[in-house]
C-alpha positions in Angstrom: -3.8 88.5 -74.5 -5.6 88.7 -77.7 -3.4 86.4 -79.7 -4.9 85.2 -82.9 -3.5 82.2 -84.8 -2.6 83.4 -88.3 -1.7 80.2 -90.0 -3.4 81.1 -93.3 -0.2 80.8 -95.4 1.1 77.6 -93.8 -1.9 75.6 -92.7 -5.2 76.9 -93.8 -4.1 77.8 -97.3 -1.9 74.7 -97.7 -4.3 72.1 -96.3 -7.5 73.5 -97.5 -6.2 74.1 -101.0 -5.3 70.4 -101.3 -8.2 68.9 -99.3 -11.1 71.3 -99.4 -10.3 73.9 -102.1 -10.0 71.3 -104.9 -13.4 72.1 -106.3 -15.9 74.9 -106.6 -15.3 78.3 -108.1 -11.7 78.9 -109.2 -9.8 82.2 -109.6 -8.6 83.7 -112.8 -5.6 82.0 -114.4 -2.3 82.7 -112.6 1.1 83.2 -114.0 3.0 80.0 -113.9 6.2 81.6 -112.5 5.0 84.4 -110.3 4.4 83.9 -106.5 3.6 87.4 -105.3 3.6 88.3 -101.7 6.4 89.6 -99.5 7.9 88.0 -96.5 6.0 88.7 -93.3 5.6 87.1 -89.9 2.6 85.4 -88.4 1.7 84.8 -84.8 0.9 81.6 -82.9 -1.4 81.2 -80.0 -0.7 81.4 -76.4 0.5 78.4 -74.3 -0.7 74.9 -75.0 0.4 72.3 -72.4 3.1 69.7 -71.8 2.8 66.0 -71.1 4.5 63.1 -69.6 3.9 59.7 -71.1 0.5 58.5 -69.9 -0.7 54.9 -69.9 -1.6 53.4 -73.2 -4.7 51.3 -74.0 -3.5 47.7 -74.5 -6.5 46.9 -76.7 -5.6 49.5 -79.3 -4.9 48.0 -82.8 -1.6 48.9 -84.5 -2.2 51.1 -87.5 -0.5 50.3 -90.7 -1.2 53.0 -93.3 -1.5 52.1 -96.9 1.3 53.4 -99.1 -0.4 55.3 -101.9 2.4 56.8 -103.9 5.0 56.2 -101.1 8.0 53.9 -100.7 8.2 51.1 -98.1 10.3 53.5 -95.9 7.5 56.0 -95.8 9.2 58.6 -97.8 7.3 60.1 -100.8 8.8 59.5 -104.2 9.4 62.4 -106.5 7.0 63.0 -109.4 6.5 65.6 -112.1 2.9 65.0 -113.1 -0.1 66.8 -111.4 -1.8 63.5 -110.4 1.4 62.2 -108.9 1.7 65.3 -106.7 -1.9 64.8 -105.5 -1.0 61.2 -104.7 2.1 62.4 -102.8 -0.1 64.7 -100.8 -2.6 62.0 -99.9 0.2 59.6 -99.0 1.8 62.2 -96.7 -1.5 62.7 -94.9 -2.2 59.0 -94.7 1.2 58.2 -93.3 1.4 61.2 -91.0 4.3 62.6 -92.9 3.1 66.2 -93.1 6.7 67.5 -93.7 6.3 66.0 -97.2 3.5 68.4 -97.8 5.9 71.2 -97.0 8.2 69.8 -99.6 5.5 70.1 -102.2 5.5 73.9 -101.8 7.5 76.2 -104.1 10.7 77.4 -102.5 9.6 81.0 -102.4 6.4 80.0 -100.6 8.5 78.2 -97.9 10.8 81.2 -97.5 7.9 83.6 -97.1 6.0 81.5 -94.6 9.2 81.0 -92.5 9.7 84.8 -92.7 6.3 85.4 -91.2 7.0 83.5 -88.0 10.6 84.7 -87.8 9.5 88.4 -88.0 6.9 87.8 -85.3 9.6 86.2 -83.1 11.7 89.3 -83.5 8.9 91.7 -82.5 7.2 89.9 -79.7 8.4 90.5 -76.1 10.6 87.6 -75.2 10.0 87.7 -71.4 6.3 87.7 -71.8 6.2 85.0 -74.5 8.7 82.7 -72.9 7.3 82.9 -69.4 3.7 82.2 -70.7 4.9 79.0 -72.3 7.0 78.0 -69.4 4.1 78.5 -66.9 1.8 76.4 -69.2 4.5 73.8 -69.4 4.8 73.7 -65.6 1.0 73.4 -65.2 0.5 70.5 -67.6 3.6 68.7 -66.4 2.4 68.9 -62.9 -1.1 67.6 -63.8 0.5 64.6 -65.6 3.0 63.9 -62.8 0.1 63.9 -60.4 -2.3 62.1 -62.8 -3.3 59.4 -60.3 -4.4 62.1 -57.8 -6.1 64.2 -60.5 -8.5 61.3 -61.3 -9.4 60.9 -57.6 -10.4 64.5 -57.1 -14.2 65.3 -56.6 -14.0 67.5 -59.7 -12.8 64.7 -61.9 -15.2 62.2 -60.5 -18.0 64.7 -61.3 -16.7 65.1 -64.8 -16.6 61.3 -65.3 -20.2 61.1 -64.1 -21.2 63.8 -66.6 -19.5 62.0 -69.4 -21.3 58.8 -68.5 -24.7 60.6 -68.4 -24.0 62.2 -71.8 -23.0 58.9 -73.3 -26.1 57.2 -72.0 -28.3 59.9 -73.5 -26.7 59.1 -76.9 -27.7 55.4 -76.6 -24.6 53.9 -75.1 -26.4 52.2 -72.3 -25.4 52.4 -68.6 -21.8 53.1 -69.7 -20.4 51.0 -66.8 -17.5 50.1 -69.2 -16.3 53.7 -69.1 -13.9 53.4 -66.2 -11.2 55.8 -65.0 -8.5 53.6 -66.6 -10.2 53.8 -70.0 -10.8 57.5 -69.7 -7.1 57.9 -69.0 -6.2 55.9 -72.1 -8.4 58.1 -74.2 -6.8 61.2 -72.7 -3.3 60.0 -73.5 -3.3 61.3 -77.1 -4.5 64.7 -76.0 -1.8 64.8 -73.3 0.8 64.1 -76.0 -0.6 66.7 -78.3 -0.3 69.2 -75.4 3.4 68.5 -74.9 4.0 68.7 -78.7 2.5 72.2 -78.8 4.2 73.5 -75.7 7.6 72.4 -77.0 6.9 73.3 -80.6 8.6 76.0 -82.8 6.2 78.4 -81.1 7.3 77.8 -77.5 10.0 80.6 -77.3 10.8 83.8 -79.1 14.2 82.3 -80.0 12.6 79.4 -81.8 10.3 81.7 -83.6 13.2 83.8 -84.8 14.7 80.7 -86.5 11.3 79.1 -87.4 11.5 76.3 -90.0 8.2 75.2 -91.5 9.5 71.7 -92.4 10.7 71.1 -88.8 7.4 72.3 -87.5 5.5 70.0 -89.8 7.8 67.1 -88.9 8.0 67.5 -85.2 4.6 69.0 -84.4 1.9 68.6 -87.1 2.8 65.0 -88.0 2.8 63.7 -84.4 -0.4 65.6 -83.7 -2.1 63.9 -86.6 -0.7 60.5 -85.4 -2.1 61.0 -81.9 -5.5 62.1 -83.3 -5.6 58.9 -85.4 -4.6 56.9 -82.3 -7.6 58.4 -80.5 -9.9 57.4 -83.3 -8.5 53.8 -83.2 -8.9 53.6 -79.5 -12.6 54.7 -79.8 -13.2 52.2 -82.6 -11.5 49.4 -80.8 -13.4 50.0 -77.5 -16.7 50.4 -79.3 -16.3 47.1 -81.0 -16.2 45.3 -77.6 -19.2 47.0 -75.9 -22.6 45.4 -76.4 -24.5 48.7 -76.0 -22.5 50.2 -78.8 -22.4 47.2 -81.1 -26.2 47.2 -81.1 -26.6 50.9 -81.9 -26.8 51.4 -85.7 -26.1 55.2 -85.5 -22.9 54.6 -83.6 -21.8 51.8 -85.9 -22.4 54.0 -88.9 -20.1 56.7 -87.3 -17.5 54.0 -86.6 -17.5 52.9 -90.2 -17.0 56.5 -91.3 -14.0 56.7 -88.9 -12.2 53.9 -90.7 -9.3 56.0 -92.1 -7.8 53.1 -94.1 -11.0 52.5 -96.0 -11.3 56.2 -96.7 -7.9 56.5 -98.4 -8.4 53.2 -100.2 -11.5 54.7 -101.8 -9.7 57.7 -103.3 -8.7 57.6 -107.0 -6.8 60.3 -108.8 -6.5 60.9 -112.5 -5.6 63.7 -115.0 -8.4 64.9 -117.2 -6.4 67.4 -119.2 -2.8 68.6 -119.1 -0.8 71.3 -120.8 2.7 72.4 -120.0 1.8 74.9 -117.2 -1.7 73.9 -116.3 -3.9 70.8 -115.8 -7.3 69.6 -114.6 -7.2 66.7 -112.1 -10.1 64.5 -111.0 -10.2 63.2 -107.5 -12.8 60.5 -106.9 -13.7 60.0 -103.2 -16.1 57.1 -102.4 -17.1 57.2 -106.1 -17.9 60.9 -106.2 -15.6 62.8 -108.6 -14.4 66.4 -108.1 -12.4 68.3 -110.7 -9.9 71.1 -109.9 -7.2 73.0 -111.7 -3.5 72.9 -111.0 -0.8 75.2 -112.2 3.0 75.1 -112.2 4.8 77.6 -109.9 8.6 77.4 -109.9 8.4 74.0 -111.5 6.0 72.6 -108.9 2.4 71.6 -109.4 0.1 73.2 -106.9 -3.7 73.9 -106.8 -4.6 77.0 -108.8 -6.7 78.2 -105.9 -3.5 78.2 -103.7 -1.6 80.1 -106.3 -4.4 82.6 -106.6 -4.7 83.3 -102.8 -1.1 83.0 -101.6 0.0 86.5 -102.5 -3.0 88.1 -100.9 -2.9 86.0 -97.8 0.8 86.7 -97.3 0.3 90.4 -97.8 -2.5 90.5 -95.2 -0.5 88.5 -92.7 2.6 90.7 -93.1 0.5 93.8 -92.6 -0.9 92.4 -89.3 2.4 91.4 -87.7 3.5 94.7 -86.2 0.0 95.3 -84.8 -0.3 91.8 -83.5 3.1 91.9 -81.8 2.2 95.3 -80.3 -1.1 93.9 -78.9 0.7 91.0 -77.3 3.5 93.3 -75.8 1.0 95.7 -74.4 -0.3 93.0 -72.1 3.1 92.5 -70.4 2.3 94.7 -67.4 -0.8 92.7 -66.7 0.1 89.2 -67.7 3.5 88.9 -66.0 2.0 89.7 -62.5 -0.8 87.4 -63.2 1.6 84.6 -63.9 3.3 85.4 -60.6 -0.1 84.9 -58.9 -0.7 81.6 -60.6 2.8 80.2 -59.8 2.2 79.6 -56.1 -1.2 77.9 -56.9 0.7 75.4 -59.2 3.5 75.1 -56.6 0.9 74.0 -53.9 -0.4 71.3 -56.2 3.2 70.1 -56.9 3.9 70.0 -53.1 0.8 68.1 -52.2 1.7 64.6 -50.9 -1.7 63.2 -49.7 -4.9 63.0 -51.6 -6.6 65.4 -49.2 -3.8 67.9 -49.6 -4.0 67.6 -53.4 -7.8 67.9 -53.5 -7.5 71.2 -51.5 -4.7 72.6 -53.7 -6.3 71.4 -56.9 -9.7 73.0 -56.0 -7.9 76.2 -55.0 -6.0 76.4 -58.3 -9.0 75.6 -60.5 -11.2 78.2 -58.7 -8.6 81.0 -59.0 -6.2 80.6 -61.9 -8.8 80.9 -64.7 -10.1 84.2 -63.4 -6.6 85.5 -62.8 -5.7 84.7 -66.4 -9.0 86.0 -67.8 -8.7 89.3 -66.0 -5.1 89.7 -67.1 -6.1 89.2 -70.7 -9.0 91.6 -70.4 -11.4 88.8 -71.2 -13.5 88.1 -68.0 -15.8 85.7 -69.8 -12.8 83.5 -70.7 -12.7 82.0 -67.2 -15.5 79.6 -68.1 -13.8 78.5 -71.2 -10.6 77.9 -69.2 -12.4 75.4 -67.0 -13.5 76.9 -63.8 -16.2 79.6 -64.6 -16.3 82.4 -62.1 -14.0 82.2 -59.1 -15.6 80.2 -56.3 -15.3 82.4 -53.2 -15.6 80.0 -50.3 -15.4 81.1 -46.7 -12.0 80.6 -45.0 -11.9 79.4 -41.4 -9.8 81.3 -38.9 -9.0 79.1 -35.9 -7.6 81.0 -32.9 -5.7 78.8 -30.5 -5.0 81.4 -27.9 -7.4 82.9 -25.4 -9.5 85.7 -26.8 -11.8 87.9 -24.7 -15.0 89.3 -25.9 -13.4 92.8 -26.0 -10.5 91.5 -28.0 -12.8 89.6 -30.4 -14.4 92.7 -31.8 -11.0 94.2 -32.6 -9.7 90.9 -34.1 -12.7 90.7 -36.5 -12.3 94.3 -37.5 -8.6 93.6 -38.4 -9.4 90.4 -40.3 -12.3 91.9 -42.3 -10.0 94.7 -43.5 -7.8 92.0 -45.2 -10.7 90.3 -47.1 -11.2 90.8 -50.9 -13.9 93.4 -50.3 -13.7 94.7 -46.8 -17.0 96.6 -47.0 -18.8 93.4 -47.9 -17.0 91.2 -45.4 -19.0 88.7 -43.4 -17.7 87.2 -40.2 -19.3 84.3 -38.2 -17.5 83.7 -34.9 -18.2 80.5 -33.0 -16.8 79.2 -29.7 -16.4 75.5 -28.9 -14.8 75.0 -25.6 -11.5 76.9 -25.5 -11.3 77.1 -29.3 -12.5 80.1 -31.3 -13.3 79.8 -35.0 -14.3 82.5 -37.4 -15.8 81.9 -40.8 -14.6 84.7 -43.0 -15.7 85.7 -46.5 -15.0 86.9 -49.3 -11.5 85.3 -49.5 -10.5 83.8 -52.8 -6.9 83.1 -51.8 -6.5 81.9 -48.2 -2.7 81.6 -48.4 -2.4 85.2 -49.6 -4.9 86.2 -46.9 -2.8 84.5 -44.2 0.3 86.2 -45.5 -1.3 89.6 -44.8 -1.9 88.8 -41.1 1.0 90.5 -39.4 -0.5 91.2 -36.0 -0.5 87.6 -34.7 2.3 85.8 -32.9 2.1 82.9 -35.4 0.1 82.2 -38.6 -0.2 78.9 -40.4 -2.4 78.0 -43.3 -3.7 74.4 -43.5 -4.6 73.9 -47.2 -6.2 70.5 -46.4 -8.8 72.0 -44.1 -8.8 75.5 -45.7 -8.1 76.8 -42.3 -5.8 79.5 -41.0 -4.5 78.8 -37.5 -3.7 81.9 -35.4 -1.9 82.3 -32.2 -2.4 85.8 -30.9 0.0 87.8 -28.8 -0.9 87.6 -25.1 -2.7 90.7 -23.8 -0.6 93.0 -21.8 -0.6 92.5 -18.1 -2.9 95.0 -16.3 -1.1 97.7 -14.4 -1.1 97.2 -10.6 -0.9 100.2 -8.2 0.3 100.0 -4.6 -2.3 100.7 -2.0 -2.3 104.3 -0.7 -4.6 103.7 2.2 -3.4 105.1 5.4 -2.4 102.6 8.1 -4.4 102.5 11.2 -2.5 103.0 14.3 
């Protein structure tokens, strides 16, 4: 599903105009009252994830953000001067109150941005959109519910060793301090971000139809920023206690740069020139000044660069909405069946009770789900990005518990090979051990589905723990007996 995130009007334009677009070349002067642009919808990305509360790191420091231009309650005070508006913006970022940034926008800008998302929600296929988010929700929820087991899987242990090796190469020593518990604490902010996204204003077509930018900023963007900041604090706190890191000057320099409080303390804002409808503001960050122009639009001071690009950005986004919704909707016939294929893989992980059962189901899901999704989206290369790379086609073991003659074996193998992923390339390796017959069969990517196709046996049972299909065949028919026709001797 080629879903592109078109957040230019709401995020890219808004944030970059205040944070990144405050200097450099500026567009021609803009009318102080015109906004330009028409309402149009924009599209969010496909599923994020959901999360249950994961363990927190007890050593994390509590963050108390400075209150540049804000009240003790955290709300931003009103102001009419351009420098006060910039201070409001900085205070909103500093205090994770991004909804206050939304409040700084002119009313018509807010209306047009909301209209983008609402229009996309009206045009996108509800079944496809909602089921995609619901499946992602189920997946992440399952992973977090089974978090203890996830961290005990061979895959996760291998990832932990890879992280340790990478950290050691960066000069962090033996990294014995990087335990599973600390890795879980560092993952906690990401888990929370996942659940924020999967339950955001994007998570259903109905929510999109009534999209409210302020609600999105308050319930999604602000908490995401807070969790990212928590992650930074966890890293800084941990690094301050590890000898290998304390003695590494490069790492210590990075940690100093990560001190958010110091960064905001070093920002100074002043007005260089001001007229009724325009002004030049100077922002000094760590002693380095940058000038940028601001203009009044509908009575609100905003960066001139924002005013100059808003109309164009909105027009481009509006023009893309019908095409974008159509591209998404065209995938319905491929994506919905793919989600149906993924569902039993997730269900198997949910049902796993022992670590061995979980390991088998987890490996099965990770080897198949990425390729299923990638193929449905028409993006085969996406499977590696989704976490599993190409599907791992491992042999499945067929264990026959009933008696099988050599004559029957040939017919049995022929029937089983016809059910494999690629019958013409099937490989069968039969082996007898006492009264038990086992057959290694490949290629089979989904043993459960393979077992379901076996209709010629008396009983079929798939053991996910051993990746083994246990068969009991129908008994062979009794040979016909004929009465003797020899003449009796007198």
